[in-house]
C-alpha positions as a Markdown table, in Angstrom:
| # | Residue | x | y | z |
|---|---|---|---|---|
| 1 | Met | 171.6 | 53.9 | 53.7 |
| 2 | Pro | 174.3 | 53.8 | 51.1 |
| 3 | Gln | 173.4 | 52.8 | 47.5 |
| 4 | Leu | 174.5 | 49.5 | 46.2 |
| 5 | Thr | 177.9 | 50.0 | 44.6 |
| 6 | Ser | 179.2 | 46.5 | 44.5 |
| 7 | Pro | 178.9 | 44.2 | 41.5 |
| 8 | Ala | 175.6 | 42.3 | 41.4 |
| 9 | His | 177.1 | 39.0 | 42.4 |
| 10 | Glu | 178.3 | 40.4 | 45.8 |
| 11 | Pro | 176.1 | 40.9 | 48.8 |
| 12 | Pro | 174.5 | 44.4 | 49.0 |
| 13 | Ser | 176.7 | 46.9 | 51.0 |
| 14 | Ser | 178.2 | 46.2 | 54.3 |
| 15 | Ser | 175.0 | 47.2 | 56.1 |
| 16 | Pro | 173.0 | 44.4 | 57.7 |
| 17 | Leu | 169.9 | 45.6 | 55.9 |
| 18 | Cys | 169.3 | 46.7 | 52.3 |
| 19 | Thr | 166.5 | 48.3 | 50.4 |
| 20 | Arg | 164.1 | 46.5 | 48.0 |
| 21 | Arg | 166.1 | 48.0 | 45.0 |
| 22 | Glu | 169.4 | 46.8 | 46.4 |
| 23 | Ala | 167.9 | 43.3 | 47.0 |
| 24 | Ala | 166.5 | 43.3 | 43.5 |
| 25 | Ala | 169.8 | 44.3 | 41.9 |
| 26 | Trp | 171.7 | 41.6 | 43.8 |
| 27 | Leu | 169.2 | 38.9 | 42.9 |
| 28 | His | 168.9 | 40.1 | 39.3 |
| 29 | Leu | 165.2 | 40.6 | 39.7 |
| 30 | Ser | 162.9 | 43.6 | 39.4 |
| 31 | Pro | 161.9 | 45.4 | 42.6 |
| 32 | Arg | 158.3 | 44.3 | 41.9 |
| 33 | Gln | 159.4 | 40.6 | 41.8 |
| 34 | Val | 161.1 | 41.1 | 45.2 |
| 35 | Thr | 157.9 | 42.6 | 46.5 |
| 36 | Asp | 155.9 | 39.7 | 45.1 |
| 37 | Leu | 158.3 | 37.1 | 46.6 |
| 38 | Thr | 158.1 | 39.0 | 50.0 |
| 39 | His | 154.3 | 38.9 | 50.0 |
| 40 | Ala | 154.4 | 35.2 | 49.0 |
| 41 | Gly | 156.5 | 34.5 | 52.1 |
| 42 | Lys | 159.6 | 33.4 | 50.1 |
| 43 | Ile | 161.8 | 36.3 | 51.1 |
| 44 | Pro | 161.5 | 37.6 | 54.7 |
| 45 | Ala | 161.6 | 41.3 | 55.2 |
| 46 | Val | 162.0 | 43.6 | 58.2 |
| 47 | His | 159.2 | 46.2 | 58.6 |
| 48 | Leu | 160.5 | 49.6 | 59.7 |
| 49 | Gly | 157.4 | 51.7 | 59.8 |
| 50 | Ala | 156.0 | 51.6 | 56.3 |
| 51 | Ala | 159.4 | 50.6 | 54.8 |
| 52 | Leu | 160.6 | 47.1 | 54.1 |
| 53 | Arg | 164.3 | 46.1 | 54.5 |
| 54 | Tyr | 166.0 | 42.9 | 53.7 |
| 55 | Arg | 168.7 | 41.0 | 55.6 |
| 56 | Arg | 171.7 | 39.9 | 53.6 |
| 57 | Glu | 171.5 | 36.4 | 55.2 |
| 58 | Asp | 167.8 | 36.1 | 54.2 |
| 59 | Leu | 168.7 | 36.9 | 50.6 |
| 60 | Glu | 171.6 | 34.4 | 50.7 |
| 61 | Ala | 169.2 | 31.7 | 52.1 |
| 62 | Phe | 166.7 | 32.5 | 49.3 |
| 63 | Ile | 169.5 | 31.9 | 46.7 |
| 64 | Ala | 170.6 | 28.7 | 48.4 |
| 65 | Val | 167.1 | 27.2 | 48.6 |
| 66 | Asn | 166.4 | 28.1 | 45.0 |
| 67 | Thr | 169.7 | 26.8 | 43.7 |
| 68 | Thr | 169.0 | 23.4 | 45.4 |
| 69 | Ile | 165.5 | 23.3 | 43.8 |
| 70 | Ala | 166.9 | 24.2 | 40.4 |
| 71 | Val | 169.5 | 21.4 | 40.6 |
| 72 | Ala | 166.9 | 18.9 | 41.8 |
| 73 | Ala | 164.5 | 19.9 | 39.0 |
| 74 | Thr | 167.3 | 19.5 | 36.4 |
| 75 | Thr | 168.2 | 16.1 | 37.8 |
| 76 | Ala | 164.5 | 15.0 | 37.8 |
| 77 | Thr | 163.9 | 16.0 | 34.1 |
| 78 | Thr | 167.2 | 14.9 | 32.6 |
| 79 | Gly | 168.3 | 12.1 | 34.9 |
| 80 | Gln | 171.7 | 13.8 | 35.2 |
| 81 | Glu | 172.8 | 16.2 | 37.8 |
| 82 | Gly | 173.5 | 19.6 | 36.4 |
| 83 | Gly | 171.6 | 19.1 | 33.1 |
| 84 | Ala | 172.6 | 17.5 | 29.8 |
| 85 | His | 176.4 | 17.1 | 29.3 |
């Protein structure tokens, strides 16, 4: 599988699956954090023998869900959408 060469804000490679390190780089997390999130059921993974791979659409869904939660949490604590202005 090719190494992640795109900037961190772009999806990992054109392959439908990426490694834990590629997923971590794209999400700006450590590989261990990606593993922890996988074991907690927050990021789905594909098991290929002993190896785990991540689908790009699953990583995008994780970002979307957590972006929504972050906006909702900010609104709840400040009373304004998007934080203090």
